[in-house]
C-alpha positions in Angstrom: -3.7 9.3 -27.4 0.1 8.8 -27.1 2.4 8.5 -23.9 5.1 11.1 -24.3 8.5 9.4 -23.8 10.0 12.5 -21.7 6.8 12.6 -19.5 7.6 13.7 -15.9 11.1 14.9 -16.9 12.2 18.5 -16.3 11.5 20.6 -19.2 15.1 22.1 -18.8 17.0 20.3 -21.8 20.0 19.8 -19.7 18.3 18.0 -16.9 15.9 16.3 -19.3 19.0 14.7 -21.2 20.4 13.5 -17.8 17.0 11.9 -17.0 16.9 10.2 -20.1 20.1 8.4 -19.5 19.3 7.6 -16.1 15.9 6.4 -16.8 17.4 4.1 -19.3 19.1 2.3 -16.6 16.3 1.4 -14.7 13.4 1.1 -17.1 13.8 -2.5 -17.6 14.4 -3.5 -14.1 12.2 -6.1 -12.5 9.3 -4.8 -10.3 9.5 -5.4 -6.5 6.0 -4.8 -4.9 6.6 -5.5 -1.2 3.3 -4.0 0.0 -0.1 -3.9 -1.5 -3.6 -5.2 -1.3 -4.2 -7.2 -4.5 -6.4 -10.3 -4.2 -4.3 -13.7 -3.7 -7.0 -15.6 -5.1 -6.3 -14.1 -8.7 -3.0 -15.8 -8.6 -4.2 -18.9 -7.0 -7.1 -19.5 -9.4 -5.7 -17.7 -12.5 -9.2 -17.4 -14.0 -9.7 -14.7 -16.5 -10.7 -11.1 -15.1 -14.7 -10.9 -15.6 -15.1 -7.5 -17.5 -13.3 -4.1 -17.7 -15.7 -2.5 -14.9 -14.8 -5.2 -12.3 -11.2 -5.1 -13.4 -10.7 -1.2 -13.4 -13.7 0.5 -11.7 -15.5 -1.4 -9.0 -12.4 -2.5 -6.9 -10.6 0.9 -7.1 -11.6 3.5 -4.4 -9.3 6.2 -6.2 -11.7 6.0 -9.1 -15.0 5.9 -7.3 -14.3 8.5 -4.5 -13.7 11.1 -7.3 -17.1 10.1 -9.0 -18.8 10.2 -5.7 -17.5 13.5 -5.0 -19.5 14.7 -8.0 -22.7 13.1 -7.0 -22.3 9.6 -8.6 -24.0 7.0 -6.5 -21.9 4.2 -5.7 -24.7 1.8 -6.5 -24.6 3.1 -10.0 -20.8 2.0 -10.1 -21.5 -1.5 -9.3 -20.1 -1.2 -5.7 -21.8 -3.9 -3.7 -23.8 -2.8 -0.7 -23.5 -4.4 2.8 -27.1 -5.1 2.9 -27.2 -6.9 -0.4 -29.3 -4.2 -2.1 -29.7 -3.6 -5.7 -26.6 -2.1 -7.5 -25.8 -1.6 -11.2 -24.9 -5.1 -12.6 -24.4 -4.1 -16.3 -20.6 -3.5 -16.5 -21.2 -1.6 -20.1 -23.5 0.6 -18.4 -20.9 1.1 -15.4 -18.1 1.8 -18.2 -20.4 4.3 -19.9 -20.9 6.2 -16.6 -17.2 6.3 -16.1 -16.3 7.7 -19.5 -19.0 10.5 -19.0 -17.0 11.6 -15.9 -13.5 10.9 -17.6 -13.0 14.7 -17.5 -12.8 14.7 -13.5 -9.4 12.8 -13.7 -7.5 15.6 -15.6 -4.3 16.2 -13.8 -4.6 13.4 -11.2 -2.2 10.3 -10.8 -5.6 8.1 -11.6 -5.6 9.7 -15.1 -1.8 9.1 -15.5 -2.0 5.4 -14.4 -5.0 4.6 -16.4 -3.7 6.1 -19.6 -0.6 4.1 -19.1 -2.6 1.0 -18.8 -4.9 1.6 -21.7 -2.1 2.1 -24.0 0.8 -0.2 -22.7 -1.5 -3.1 -21.7 -4.7 -3.0 -24.1 -3.2 -1.2 -27.0 -5.8 1.6 -26.7 -4.9 4.4 -29.2 -7.8 7.0 -28.7 -8.8 9.0 -25.5 -11.9 7.9 -23.4 -14.8 9.7 -24.1 -18.5 9.1 -24.1 -18.3 8.5 -28.0 -15.3 6.1 -27.5 -16.6 4.2 -24.6 -18.0 1.3 -26.2 -15.0 0.9 -28.4 -12.5 0.7 -25.8 -14.7 -1.4 -23.6 -15.0 -4.0 -26.4 -11.3 -3.9 -27.0 -10.5 -4.5 -23.3 -13.2 -7.0 -22.9 -11.9 -9.0 -26.0 -8.2 -9.0 -24.5 -9.5 -10.1 -21.1 -10.7 -13.5 -22.7 -7.3 -14.2 -23.9 -4.9 -16.5 -22.0 -2.1 -13.8 -21.9 -4.3 -11.5 -19.8 -4.8 -13.9 -17.0 -3.4 -12.8 -13.6 -0.3 -15.0 -13.7 0.4 -14.2 -17.4 0.2 -10.5 -16.4 2.4 -11.1 -13.4 5.2 -12.3 -15.7 4.2 -9.6 -18.4 4.9 -6.9 -15.9 8.2 -8.2 -14.9 7.1 -8.5 -11.3 9.6 -10.4 -9.4 7.7 -10.5 -6.1 4.5 -9.1 -4.9 3.1 -8.9 -1.3 -0.5 -9.3 -0.4 -1.8 -8.2 3.1 -4.1 -10.5 5.3 -5.7 -10.6 8.7 -4.2 -13.0 11.6 -7.7 -14.8 11.0 -7.0 -15.5 7.4 -6.1 -19.4 6.7 -4.0 -18.3 3.7 -5.5 -21.0 1.6 -5.0 -19.0 -1.6 -1.2 -18.6 -0.6 -0.9 -22.2 -0.1 -2.6 -23.1 -3.3 -0.1 -20.8 -5.1 2.8 -22.4 -3.4 1.3 -25.9 -4.3 0.5 -25.1 -7.9 4.2 -25.2 -8.9 4.0 -21.8 -10.5 7.1 -19.9 -10.1 5.6 -16.4 -9.6 6.5 -15.4 -6.1 3.4 -14.0 -4.1 3.8 -13.6 -0.5 1.5 -12.4 2.4 1.9 -9.7 4.9 0.5 -9.7 8.5 -1.9 -7.1 9.1 -3.2 -7.6 13.0 -5.6 -4.6 12.9 -8.8 -6.5 13.4 -7.3 -8.0 16.4 -5.2 -5.3 18.0 -7.6 -2.3 17.4 -10.7 -2.2 20.1 -12.5 0.0 17.8 -12.2 -2.1 14.7 -15.6 -3.6 13.8 -15.8 -7.0 14.8 -13.1 -6.6 17.1 -14.5 -9.0 19.9 -15.6 -11.6 17.7 -12.2 -11.4 16.1 -10.4 -12.1 19.4 -12.8 -15.2 19.7 -11.9 -16.5 16.4 -8.1 -15.8 17.2 -8.5 -17.9 20.2 -10.2 -20.8 18.3 -7.5 -20.8 15.5 -4.6 -20.9 17.9 -5.9 -22.7 21.0 -4.8 -19.8 23.1 -6.8 -18.2 25.9 -7.2 -15.0 23.9 -9.1 -13.2 26.8 -6.1 -13.3 28.8 -3.1 -11.1 28.2 -0.5 -14.0 28.1 -2.5 -16.2 26.0 -3.5 -13.1 23.6 0.1 -12.4 22.8 1.0 -16.0 22.5 -1.8 -16.5 20.0 -0.5 -13.4 17.9 3.0 -14.8 18.3 1.8 -18.2 16.9 0.0 -16.5 13.9 3.0 -14.5 12.9 5.1 -17.7 13.0 2.4 -19.2 10.7 2.6 -16.2 8.3 6.4 -16.3 8.0 6.2 -20.1 7.1 4.0 -19.1 4.4 6.4 -16.5 3.1 5.6 -13.5 5.0 8.6 -11.0 5.4 6.7 -8.0 7.0 3.9 -6.8 9.2 1.7 -3.9 8.5 -0.2 -1.6 11.2 -2.7 0.9 10.0 -3.4 2.8 13.3 -5.0 6.1 13.5 -2.1 7.7 15.0 1.6 6.7 15.5 1.1 6.6 19.5 3.4 4.0 21.2 3.5 2.9 24.7 5.7 0.8 26.9 3.6 -0.3 29.9 4.9 -2.3 33.0 3.3 -5.8 33.2 0.6 -5.0 35.7 -0.8 -1.8 33.9 -0.7 -3.7 30.7 -2.8 -6.6 32.0 -5.2 -4.2 33.7 -5.7 -2.2 30.2 -6.2 -5.5 28.3 -9.0 -6.7 30.9 -10.6 -3.2 30.4 -10.5 -3.8 26.5 -11.8 -7.3 26.8 -14.7 -6.3 28.9 -15.9 -3.9 26.2 -16.4 -1.1 28.6 -13.5 1.2 27.5 -13.2 4.8 26.6 -11.6 6.0 23.5 -8.4 6.8 25.3 -8.4 3.5 26.6 -8.4 2.1 23.0 -5.7 4.5 21.9 -3.4 3.5 24.7 -4.1 -0.3 23.9 -3.1 0.2 20.2 -0.1 2.3 21.4 1.0 -0.5 23.6 0.4 -3.3 20.9 2.9 -1.3 18.6 5.5 -1.9 20.9 4.5 -5.5 21.4 4.6 -5.9 17.7 8.3 -4.4 17.6 9.3 -6.8 20.3 8.0 -9.7 18.3 9.5 -8.5 15.0 12.8 -8.4 17.0 12.3 -12.0 17.6 11.0 -13.2 14.4 12.6 -11.0 12.1 9.5 -9.6 10.3 9.9 -6.0 9.0 7.3 -3.8 10.7 5.7 -1.2 8.7 3.5 1.6 10.5 0.9 3.3 8.2 -0.7 5.9 10.6 -2.6 9.2 10.1 -5.7 8.4 8.4 -9.2 9.1 9.9 -10.9 5.8 8.5 -14.3 5.6 7.3 -14.8 9.5 8.0 -18.3 9.3 6.2 -20.6 7.2 8.6 -23.4 6.8 5.9 -21.1 5.3 3.5 -19.5 2.8 6.1 -23.0 1.9 7.1 -24.1 1.3 3.6 -21.1 -0.2 1.9 -18.5 -1.0 4.4 -14.8 0.0 4.9 -12.2 1.3 2.3 -14.8 3.0 0.1 -12.7 6.3 -0.2 -14.0 8.1 2.8 -10.7 8.0 4.5 -9.1 11.4 5.2 -5.6 12.3 6.2 -4.9 14.0 9.7 -2.1 15.6 11.5 0.3 13.3 12.9 3.1 13.5 15.6 5.9 11.1 15.4 8.8 12.6 17.8 6.8 12.2 20.9 4.4 9.3 19.5 7.3 7.0 18.8 9.3 7.7 21.8 8.3 4.7 24.0 9.1 2.4 21.2 12.3 4.0 20.4 13.6 4.2 23.8 13.2 0.5 23.8 14.1 -0.6 20.5 15.3 2.6 18.6 19.0 1.4 18.7 18.5 -2.2 17.6 20.4 -3.1 14.3 18.2 -6.5 14.0 15.0 -4.6 13.8 13.4 -2.7 10.9 10.5 -0.2 11.3 9.3 1.5 8.1 7.4 4.6 8.8 4.8 6.1 6.3 2.9 9.5 6.7 0.0 11.2 5.4 1.1 14.5 6.9 3.7 15.9 4.5 4.8 18.5 7.1 6.5 15.9 9.2 9.0 14.9 6.5 11.6 17.6 7.2 10.7 18.4 10.6 10.3 15.0 12.1 10.7 11.7 9.9 13.7 12.5 8.1 15.7 13.6 11.4 14.4 10.4 12.9 15.4 8.1 10.4 18.4 10.0 10.1 19.5 8.9 13.6 17.9 5.8 14.7 19.2 2.8 13.1 15.9 0.9 13.5 14.1 3.3 11.3 13.5 3.9 7.7 11.1 6.0 5.6 8.4 4.5 3.3 7.6 6.1 0.0 4.9 8.8 -0.6 1.5 6.8 0.2 -2.0 7.1 -0.8 -2.9 10.8 -1.4 0.6 11.6 -2.1 1.4 8.5 -4.4 1.8 11.2 -7.2 4.4 12.9 -9.2 4.2 16.0 -6.9 4.1 14.1 -3.8 7.2 12.1 -4.7 9.3 15.1 -5.7 8.2 16.7 -2.5 9.4 13.7 -0.5 12.9 13.6 -2.1 13.2 17.4 -1.7 12.2 17.3 1.9 13.7 13.9 3.2 17.0 13.6 1.3 18.8 16.5 2.9 18.7 15.0 6.3 17.8 11.0 5.9 19.8 10.8 2.5 18.7 8.0 0.0 19.6 5.1 2.0 17.5 5.6 5.0 14.4 5.2 2.5 13.2 2.0 1.3 12.7 2.8 -2.6 8.9 2.5 -3.8 6.0 0.2 -3.2 2.8 0.6 -5.0 0.4 -0.1 -2.0 -2.4 -0.9 -4.5 -5.4 -2.9 -4.9 -5.6 -2.1 -8.8 -3.6 -4.8 -10.3 -3.1 -3.4 -14.0 -1.8 0.0 -12.6 1.1 -1.5 -11.1 3.6 -1.1 -13.9 2.4 2.7 -14.3 3.0 3.4 -10.7 6.4 1.9 -10.7 7.3 3.9 -14.0 5.8 7.1 -12.4 8.4 6.6 -9.3 11.3 5.8 -11.5 10.7 8.7 -13.8 10.5 11.0 -10.6 13.6 9.7 -9.1 15.5 10.1 -12.4 14.1 13.5 -12.5 15.2 14.6 -9.0 18.6 12.9 -9.5 19.1 14.6 -12.9 18.9 18.0 -11.2 21.6 17.1 -8.6 23.7 16.1 -11.6 23.1 19.2 -13.4 23.8 21.3 -10.2 27.1 19.5 -9.8 25.9 18.1 -6.6 26.4 14.6 -7.8 28.2 12.7 -10.5 26.1 11.0 -13.0 27.8 7.6 -12.5 26.7 7.8 -8.7 23.2 9.1 -9.9 22.8 6.0 -12.0 23.8 3.7 -9.0 21.3 5.7 -6.8 18.4 5.3 -9.3 19.0 1.4 -9.5 19.1 1.3 -5.7 15.8 3.2 -5.4 14.0 1.1 -8.1 15.3 -2.4 -7.2 17.8 -2.9 -4.6 16.4 -0.9 -1.5 12.8 -2.4 -1.6 14.3 -5.8 -2.0 16.6 -5.3 0.9 14.3 -3.4 3.1 11.5 -6.1 3.1 14.1 -9.0 3.2 13.0 -10.1 -0.5 
């Protein structure tokens, strides 16, 4: 197994040579990871990762959703059940099962990330197969016992300048406090994810509302007290290092209700006797309320809409959320965002970063919106499109209208800590490939392309997320 130095560059020799030169400008830049879902306890406790399966397989829905699609039970991959029922606990058995199905990942981003991780992080020089599974397992397991493979050491080895995790307003942020108080110089910040207490259809919403009131001392069963509680928690998150919020709503719908109907809607939601359209309207109103709060406190607002989450009810019932059963949906932005944009679209002190799982919207809706409204920026290809093809399509569809500087560079949005360097490397290579084509077609001078490559890899994400 060997990573080719020209991987992902164009096969055209002229473009490939240009891409090599551009990539040399960005390959060694620090990594800015402004949005993701790694566990802050890793950095707080700095304990050794237990085994290869626990590090690379069990927490990664990119891996187990593919295996599940081919009939592999999640129990057999060690994924915990909600009821505490029996699952495989032998990490070597999990690894062997993974190796038996390695061929399923041919041609996928997951294969590319893991090949990069195996070779550059663990020095694996042979392809994963059932025959090599134990040798590779032993090599990785041995490395994980060493101090240089603990979370903080890897953070530094990856050349991470900053990484953001994502927490609920109900989280006390004890791990972030421990990181801050430890004296370690690695920068780990949190991001404010209010979905559990702004989405009436989120599991445990009413309990979350009660807990929010207890934490803040506000009456969260009144509209005024509820908004005050959220504002208070945002302030706490900002004190703990947050620079952004994140909103994972089913759609991009926004609303701007007058005070009386807003109170009436909230009372309907709190009563528990609401219809799906009430929940959608409430989420829409809350996006606008969050935008108002962001204008006041300066937190960058991210909107990640368009996923039909937990599409498989059996899997959700048995294993919980985020188990690979989330499916992209068609998403409207032009009409959905209009209430929010009518109120805040021309603000220059507010930043709203839009993501999509509906690629048909890039050229038709998102790029024209971001190419006009000062408040809007486009996030990079996300989730199902965090791939070489998805990244290239994004540049081709968005650049003609939004340019490069209405985008925010790359963020990896991952739970899989060891994959972070691989994901950033893919993004940098694809951006250099795209820029090399512009240079070869005499649409951009090479010195300008080099500046854009650096901006996309480093300056834009750092600036967009106020890092």
